[in-house]
C-alpha positions in Angstrom: 11.5 -26.5 20.8 15.0 -25.0 20.8 15.4 -21.3 19.8 17.7 -22.4 17.0 15.1 -24.7 15.4 14.6 -23.6 11.8 10.8 -23.5 12.5 11.3 -21.0 15.3 14.5 -19.0 14.3 13.4 -15.9 12.5 16.2 -13.7 11.2 13.8 -10.7 10.9 12.9 -10.9 14.5 16.5 -11.5 15.6 17.6 -8.5 13.5 15.0 -6.3 15.1 15.9 -7.4 18.6 19.6 -6.8 18.0 18.9 -3.3 16.5 16.9 -2.5 19.7 19.7 -3.8 21.9 22.3 -1.7 20.0 20.0 1.4 20.2 19.7 1.0 24.0 23.5 1.2 24.2 24.1 -2.4 25.3 27.3 -4.0 24.2 26.8 -7.7 24.9 24.2 -10.4 24.7 24.3 -13.7 26.5 23.0 -17.0 25.0 22.9 -20.5 26.1 23.5 -23.4 23.7 22.7 -26.9 24.8 24.2 -29.9 23.0 20.6 -31.2 22.8 19.7 -28.3 20.6 21.7 -29.9 17.8 19.5 -33.0 17.9 15.9 -33.2 16.9 13.4 -33.2 19.7 12.0 -36.7 20.5 8.5 -35.7 19.4 9.9 -34.5 16.0 11.5 -37.8 15.0 8.3 -39.5 13.6 7.5 -36.3 11.6 11.0 -36.1 10.3 11.0 -39.7 9.2 7.6 -39.1 7.5 9.0 -36.2 5.6 12.3 -37.9 5.0 14.3 -35.2 6.9 17.5 -36.5 8.4 18.7 -35.6 11.9 21.9 -34.4 10.1 19.9 -31.8 8.2 18.2 -30.6 11.5 21.7 -30.3 13.0 23.0 -28.5 9.9 20.1 -26.0 10.0 20.6 -25.3 13.6 24.3 -24.7 13.1 23.4 -22.3 10.3 21.1 -20.4 12.7 23.9 -20.0 15.2 26.2 -18.7 12.5 23.6 -16.3 11.2 23.0 -15.1 14.8 26.7 -14.6 15.4 27.2 -12.7 12.1 24.3 -10.4 12.9 25.6 -9.7 16.4 29.0 -8.8 15.0 27.4 -6.4 12.5 25.7 -4.6 15.4 29.1 -4.3 17.1 27.9 -6.5 20.0 29.8 -9.2 21.9 28.4 -12.6 22.8 28.7 -14.5 26.0 28.0 -18.1 25.0 27.1 -20.4 28.0 27.8 -24.0 27.4 26.7 -26.2 30.3 29.6 -28.2 31.6 32.2 -25.7 30.3 32.5 -23.6 33.4 36.2 -23.0 33.9 35.9 -23.7 37.6 33.9 -26.9 37.2 34.8 -28.1 33.7 33.2 -31.4 32.8 35.6 -32.9 30.3 33.4 -35.9 29.5 30.7 -33.7 28.0 33.2 -32.3 25.4 35.0 -35.5 24.3 34.6 -36.1 20.6 32.1 -38.9 20.0 
């Protein structure tokens, strides 16, 4: 399950972790965001259908989690290195980033 999943993402835990990072004198955090994190996991689809939850709402909740995380990081005066697979400047994979 992706860390951005609304079931897993806990703003209280994130806030505590960021406060600890700041207290340690660190200035940056690094995260990895996969395109697949914005789609429901295959095993979730039957449950989502049963509860009439759309894949769009899962995507929306995960985007909210990213935005929440980035706002919290900013409040702690930290910088973020976001790793996007395929977006390496030396080996950029343009096909992965074309609008679908």
